[in-house]
N, C-alpha and C positions, 0 to 999 in steps of 0.2 A: 605571472601577473593575472589578476582576476579580470574576466571579461567585463566590458562596460555595462552589460545588462545587470550587473551586480550593483550598479550605482543608481541613485535616485537624483535626477537633475532638479536643482532648486532655482535654476535660471538666474544665478548670480554671475558676476564677471569671471572670466577665465575658465569657463566651463566648470563651475563648482558642482560638487556632488555631496551627498550624505552617505556615509558608509555606516552600515548598521552592524551590530554585534553578530547578528545571524549571518551576514554576508562575509564577515572577516574571520569568524571563529576565534576572535581575540578580544580579551576584555581587560585591558590595562592601559597604562600611559602610552600613547602612540609614539612618543619620543624615545621610549626605552629601546634598548638594543635588541630585544626579542620581538619587536613589532614586525609583522609580515610586510612583504613588498607592496601589498595592496595599500598600506598606509604610507610607506616610505616614498612611493612613486605617485601618490595622489596629487592631482593638479592643485595649484594655489586657489583658494576659495572654497575648497572642500570642507565638509563637516564630518566629524567622527563622534559617535555616541558611545561613551563608556557606560556600561550598565551598573557596575558596582565599584565605588559609589557612583550614582548617576552624575555624569560629567559630560559637558559638550566641549569639543575642541574644534578649532578651525585652522586650516593650513594657510599660513600667511606668507611664508618664505619657502624657497625651494629646498630640497634636501630631506634627509630622513628625520631631522629634528625641527622641522619648521612648524610644528603644531603649537597652538596657543590655547590655553584654557579660557573659554569665554562664558562659562557658567557651570556652577556646581562645585565639585572638588571635594575638599575635606568635609565629610558628612554627607555630601551630595545633595541632590534635590529629593524631597520627600515624595512618595507616591501621592498623586493628586495635585501636585504643585502646578500652578498655571504660570508659565514663564513669560516674562516681558522684559523689555529693555529699560535699564535704569538711566539716570541722566548722563552717565558716561558711555552709554551704548552697550554695556555688558548685560548679559542675561541674568535675571534675578527672580526671586520668588517672594511672596508675602502671604504665607499660609494663614496668618491670623485674620486677614481681611479679604483674601482672594484665593479660593480653594475649590477643587472639584472632588465631590464625594462620589466615587464610582459605584459603590454599593447602593446608593440611593438615587443615582443619576441626578445629582443636585449640585448646582453651582452656587457656592456661598460667596456673597459679596457684602462686605461690611462698609458702610459709608453711604454717601449720597450718590444716586444714579440719576442722570438726567438724559432725556431723549427729546429733542425739539420736535414739536408737532408742526403741521403745515400752517397753522395760524400764528400770527405774530405773538411772541412771548407765551406760547403755549407749550405744554409738556405732555408727553404720552409715554406710557409704560405698559408693556405686555404685547404678546404676539398679535399683530394686525390691529393694535389700538390706533385710533385716529383722533387727534385733537386738531380739528380744522378751524375752530373759531378762535379769534384773538383772545388772549388771556384765558384760554380754556385748558382743562385738564382731562385726560382720558387714562384710566388705569384698569387693566384687565384685558383678557383675550377678547378681541372684537369690540371693546368698549369704544364708544363714539361720542365726542362732544363737538358738534358742528357749528354752534353759535357762540357769539362773544360771551365771555364770563360764565360759560357753562361748565359743569363738572359731571363726569360719568365714571363711576367706580363699580367694577364687577364684570364678570363674564357676560358679554352681550349687552351691558348697560348702555342706554342711549339718552343723551341730553341734547335734544334738537331745538329747544326753545331758548331764547335769550335769557340769561341769568338763571337758567334752570339747573336743578341738581337731581341726579338719578344715582342711587346707591343700591346695589343688589343685583343678583343674577337676573338678566333680562328686564331690569327695571327701565321704565320709559318715561321721560319728562319731555313732552312734545310741545309745550307752550311756554310762554314767558313767565318767569318768576315762580314756577311750580317746583315743589320739593317732594320727591318720592323716595321712600326707603323700604326695601324689602324685596324678596324674590317676586318678580312679575308685577310689582307695584306699577300702576299706571296713573299718570297725571295728565289729563286732557283739558283741564280748566286752568286758566292762568291764575297765579297767586294762590294756588291751593296747596294743601299738605296731605300726603298719603303716607301712612306708616303701617307696615304689616304686609304679609305675603298675600299677593293677588288683590291688593287694595286698589280702589279707583276713586279719583277725586275730580270734582268739577270746579267751576269758576268760584274762586274765593271760598272754597269749601274745605272741610277737614274730614278725613277718613282714617280711623285708627283701629287696627285689629285685623285678624285674618279674614280675608274676603269681604271686608267692610267696603261699602259703596256709597259715596256721597257725590254721585255723578251729576247732580243738579246744582244750581247756583246758590251760593251762600248757605249751604246746608252742612250739617254735622252728623256723621255716623261713627259711633264709638262702640266697639264690641265685635266679636266674631259674627260675620254675616249680617251685621247691622246694615240697613239699607234705607236710604231716603228716596230710592227709585228715581223718578224724573221730577220730583216735586221741589220747588224752590223754597228757601227759607224754612226748611224742615229740619227736625232733629229726631234721630233714632239712637237710643241709648240702650245698651245691653245686648247680649247674645241673641241674634235672630230678630231684633226689633225691626219693625217695618213701618215706615211713614206712609200715610194714605192720602195726603192732600198737601197743597201749598200751606205754609205757615202751620204745619202740623207737628206735634211732638208725640212720640211713642216710646214706651219704656218696656224692655224685656221681651222675651220670646212670645209672650201672649199679646204683645203690642198694646199695653195698657196706656190710655191717653195721659199725657203729662198735663197737670193743671198748672199752667204758668202763673196764674193769678195767685195761687196759694204760695208759690215760691217767692212772691214779692212781699209777703207778710212776714212780720217779725215775731218769733215765738221765743219767750224767755222761760228758762227752766224754773220750776216751782218745787218747794219742799214744804209740806204741811207738818207742823209741830204742835204737840199737845203738852209739852213740858218746857222748862227752861232750857235754852239751847244756845248755840253759837254758830257763826257762819263757817268756821273752819271745817265742820263736818257737813255743811250744807252749801256747796259751791253754787247752787242755783241762785238766780237773781231775785226770786220772790220767796219770802218767808211768810207763810200763812199760819197764824196762830189759831189753832182750832179749839183750844180749851182755855178759857179764862175763868174757870171756877175758883181759881186763886190768882193772885198777881203773878205775872210772868216777867222774865228778863231775857232779852235777846242780846248776846254779846258779840260785837264785831271784833274778831280776833286780828291781831297785828299781822299775822301771816297772810291775811286776805287783802291787805292794804296795797292795792295796785292802782296806778293812775288809770282812770277811766272805768274802774269797777263800779257797777250799779247794784244797789240792794234796796228792795222794797219790802217793808214789814207791814203786814195788814192784819187787823183784827177780824178774823173770819167767824169768830164765835158770836160777835155782837154784844159782848159784856165788858168791854174794856172801860166803859164809863164807871163800872163798879169795881172791877179788879184791873187796875192799870197794867199796861205793857210798857216796860222800860227798855229802851234801846241804849246800850252802853258800849264803851270801847274797852279793850283789854289792857292797853297800855296808856301812854300819855297822849294818845290821839284825841282830838276833840271833834265834836259835832256842832258845826256853826259856832265854834268857840267854847262850847260847854262840854262837860264830861258825859252827859246823858241827854236824851230827849224822851219824853213820855207821851204815849198814846193814851188819852184819857176820855175819849168819846167812843160810844158804841160804833163798831165798824170803822173806826179811825184807821189812818194809814200814815206812814212816813216814808218818804222817798229820799234816798241818799246816793251821792256819788263821791268818789275819792279822787283827790289830786295826787295820790301817792304818799301824802304826808298826813292829811286829815280828811274828815268826812264833812259833806255839806248837804243841806236839805234843798231839794228843788221841787 
């Protein structure tokens, strides 16, 4: 009989033990006639592991044949199987959804995984992740979401503001309503948005791009290293753009001032023509007729008939009183109900818009 140090105590009733193949030198059905005394005399509750095929037996009744297969058997368990008890209490495996890849040191789990955080209705996933705020989520090693409705995703990501979101390695959203995305992105101003590695955002500001900084209030920094510094209501657009004052706007690495007034003006495209033409090759809104040494015709092609389209035809030569400019349609469309309209005065002009079906003078 094998000494008791050959057994591993599993602390089950009746002094249960696990007998391993190494201890017994036997690898077959323990109820078979050739089983060693180690198995025949094992106490009730003991377990025996058969290696080929991988099968687990438990001793449930006295005697040499009191062993019952509780897992494995025909075909056995596969290497990497993670065993668990099925609804009937028997050991089973589900390698398609629950499997250990020993070569990669990887546990594969298919399906939903939920780990309740400290906050009510909160969820946390990852080593040392902490979802302390109610309705919060923390995903990643040391990720932390400590306030209600906050979300932290990424190693060391921290969402410590109400309704804040931090996504990325070491991303930090420390105030209410801020959203930061990117490694090391920091949101220290409420209701701001920072997107990009090492970005920083202030109150109701936006920073987009590597190392972009809109740390002041209501400012926008877009581009690598774009920076509104400490100026409020400022804009820095482009790589290296640097704002220099409140309400300032700078463009590009050379920090060229942005003329906001010019951006409020409307510029329409113009095409100058010296021959008979049509708008299908001139998508611009202004058709300037530069040569009226003979009569000219400008045809509005059906393909350009789009609701809201505006076309302005102008006599730039100053001779339309002698050689008229006729504006015509290509198909059945009309211009104020007519097939054509004529510019018959020097420097005359006709302004048209489309409703998607016909043209109208305005």
